[in-house]
C-alpha positions, 0 to 999 in steps of 0.5 A: 406127850409131855412135850406136846403139852408143854408146846400147847401151854407155851402157845396159849401163854404166847397168845395171852401175852399178845392181848392187851390187858385193861391196865397195861400202860402204853405211854406216859405224859410227864408220868401220867399213864395212858392205857393201851386199852384206851388207845386200842378202843379209839383206834378201832372206833376211828378206823373206818372214819379216817380217809388218810391211809397214813392214819391207819398205820399204828405208829402214825396214829400213835403220834396223833394220839400222843399229840392229843394227850399232850394237848389235854395235859396242857389244857389241865396245866392251864386250868381250863378244866376248872373254868365255869363255862367248861364245867357247865357244858360238860355237866349238861352233856353228862346229863344227856349221856346218862339218859342213854344208860338209864334204862332196862334193855328188855323193856326198852326193846319191847317198847321200841318194837311196839312203837315201830308197829304204831308208827307204821300204822295210823288209827282214825278215832274220836273220843269222849273225855270227862276231865278229872284232876290227877290227884282224885282217887275216888273215881267210881262215879266218873267211871260209871258215868263213862260206862253209860256214855259208852253204852250210848255211843254203841247204841245211838252212834258217836255223832249223836252223843258228841252233839249232846255232851260236848261242852268244852269244859268238863266233857270233851267229845272230839274227832281226832282224825288219823294219828300214829305212834307218839301223837297221843299220851301213851295210855290213850295211844295204847287204848286206840291201837288195841280197840278193833275198828268199829268198836268203842273201848272200855273207859280208861284213865290218863292224866287228863281224866277218863276217856272212851275211844271210838275207832273208825279206821286203821291204815298203813302210814304214808311210808317213804318217798324218793323225789327229784327236784329243781329249785330256784333260790330266792337269792339270785346273783343274777339280778335279771333273774326273777325266781318265780318267772324262772321256775315257770320258764323251766316248767314250760320247758318240761311241758315242751318235752325237755328232760327233767334231769337235764334241766335240773343239771342246768338250772337247779340252785340246789348244787348238792342234787343238781349234778344228780339230776335233782335226785334227793335221798329218800324221806318219810313223813315228818322228816323234812323241815319244809311241810310244803315240800313234803306235802307236794312230794307225798301227793304225787301218786305215780312214778314220773309224776311232776308237780306244778311250781310251788314255793317254800322257805328255800325257794321255788321248786318243781318235784318229780316222783322217783319212787314211793314205798312203804314204811322204813325197815325196823333196823333203819329207825330202831335208834331213833325210836329208842330215843323217842321211847326214852323221852316219852311218857312210856319211859315210866315203864322203863324206869320202873323195870330198871328200879326193880333190878337196881333195888336188888343190885344196890341192896335197897332196904325200906322202913315202910313202917315209917310212912305212918309217922310221915302221915301223922306229921302232915296237916291241912297246911299242906294243901295251902302250900304252907306246911314245913318240915317240923324242926323236931322231926324224928331222926332215923333211916327211911331208905338205905341204898348200900351205905347211903342213908335216906332219912325221914327228914329227906322225905319230908323235905321232898314232900314240902317241895311237892306241895304246889301240885296239891294246892287247894286239893283234898287228898287223903294223907295215906294215898298222898304219902304212898304216891309220893313215897313211890316216886321218891324211892324211884328218884333216889335209886335212880340218882344213886345209879346215875352217880355211880355209872362212871365207876360201874359201866366201862362204856359210859366211862369211856364215852364220858372221858372222850367228851371231857377231853374233847371239850377241853381240847376245843377250848384249848385249840380255840385259845392257842390256835384258832383265835391266834391265827384269826387275830394275828393280822401281821402273822397272817399277812407274812404267812400269805406273802411267804406262800402266795404261790399256793393261792391263785385263781384258775382261768375265769370268764365273766360270761352269759350262758344261753341254754336250750334243748333245741340245737336250732335255737342255739344256732340262731342265738349264736348268729344273733350274738355274733351280730352284737344283738343283746342277750335280752333281745335274743331271749325275747325273740326266741321265746315268743309264742309262749314257747320257752326255747332259751334260758340265759344265766350270767355269772363269773365262771372258773375253769373246772366249774361243772356248768361249763363244758369240759372242753370250753375254750377260755377266750372273749367273744362268742363261743362255739356251740357245746353239747353239755348236760343233755342240752345245747349251749352258746357262751358270750364271754364278756371278759377273760380273766387269766390265772392270777394270784389271789389277794389276801381277802380273796384267799382269806379262808384258805390262808387262815386255815393253813396258818392255823395248821402251821401254828399248831405244828409249832405249838405241838413241838413246844408241848413235846419239849415241855412234857416228857413222853415215854412209850412202853415198846413191849406194850406197843408190840402187843398192841400192834399184834392185837390190831393186826388180827 
């Protein structure tokens, strides 16, 4: 029994030793430690992203990670982390990142679920609004006036009341049409969605005043649509091609019975979709930059419906409906909704819930008796924007957050900074101080939380460090590698000369392709080409009687171009007839350009990239010489064992 217990204890001990502890050092760079936990986290994060299998090997990835840390070390040695532009960009990013960690998850999740319901449904409504300044606290008279209007809308109908009361100044009675989540301020949205169809809401207040809402209809949102399209760009290499004429030619061919997908493969200028028959990824309402494209796509009702040609900022299009379905599943839009909720006015609910938790966590103590003193030092100058914090203001603590003391003066200075919004208003000081104190307290608690996030939240600290180092690395690489390669014209030319065999053209042809769904039309075109008829005359003769039988396209094509048939023979003259992309083609090759070396100008993009790689490799060698790297082999062994599980 004792032996068994000893064996089990040994097994547990070995398992524990195989795990990497948070403080284990994997290697040092000139004495500065790099933790094994950081390496494990980075490795796991990038494991699914790397395509090069060698980068999945722990030893190979460690070399890359060491190189990364060497570059960060060099950036700090050069003082790039003290550069004003770097600090500005880093602090801007930190502010953005912080927002993702400044929320109460339970409240956020509930609001996200609610938002999903409201973005997947639409409400058709009208409203009546009595404008009211946000600072007004005595609102009973306006509330009662709105109650009377509500009764009139119920008894007389909305349109009757609308015609009588709307003045566009203090009272607004407006038809709002259909709207969904995030289209109105949150209190208004909530009232509209909570009011049954055919009914009128009770009066409610927003930042604009008091409203009532009459709900006429509720429906499901537009959902998601999948389409294929053919696009003819307004920027054409072939000067003989008029985009509008070309799109109408293609539309005629569709009406003549030719396949939409085949025509997309042959003629669409959207190369990202043409080889898929024009198929685009599914999209929802409001997702595309082009409203025209979206409107046409959603206007198609039945699968297979095809639009007439229409123009957008990108060119001329024809759209075919592939699929049309309801709203996207919650999991697919959850992250986007979380971001929108945090940017929306409903984020105030999240902040309030978070502050409530933080008040306990940070042991916040309030001296609310001090608010009476603050009221006593305010006067009518406050509403003229001329009140200032008294020089002899009472010393003392109004709020304490752990060891941080917030004084009467701090709050008075805050009040002075908010004077503008009370300019020429009449608000009692008790209400004013209470409203602003609540906002001040929330602001200070959240500020304290934000300033301590990096020390209290490991995920936040890791992401922030990753960006901090990555931004440094970008500035360093720009200075040492990218700019060096692009500005070193002599070095670039020498590199090109020494590696010229890497930069060559494949066989090319300057040619005109005649395409048709009709084999007979292409046979006729081939015969006419062999008789030296011009392409223009051939196209004109074959497309008479308003039937578009043939389309011509002129360009320089390199071997491997998807437009050319796989077995195309590269030689001058009239080609044989090829069947390719579900159509027939004959090709007039005006000039054959055999494989040949590229000039530096022709290969510049690739040459600069390769030259940058060479500069970087040599530079990293110098960093290895400058900074001593020491790897803890025992820790590395535990890292490998952990990553292999």
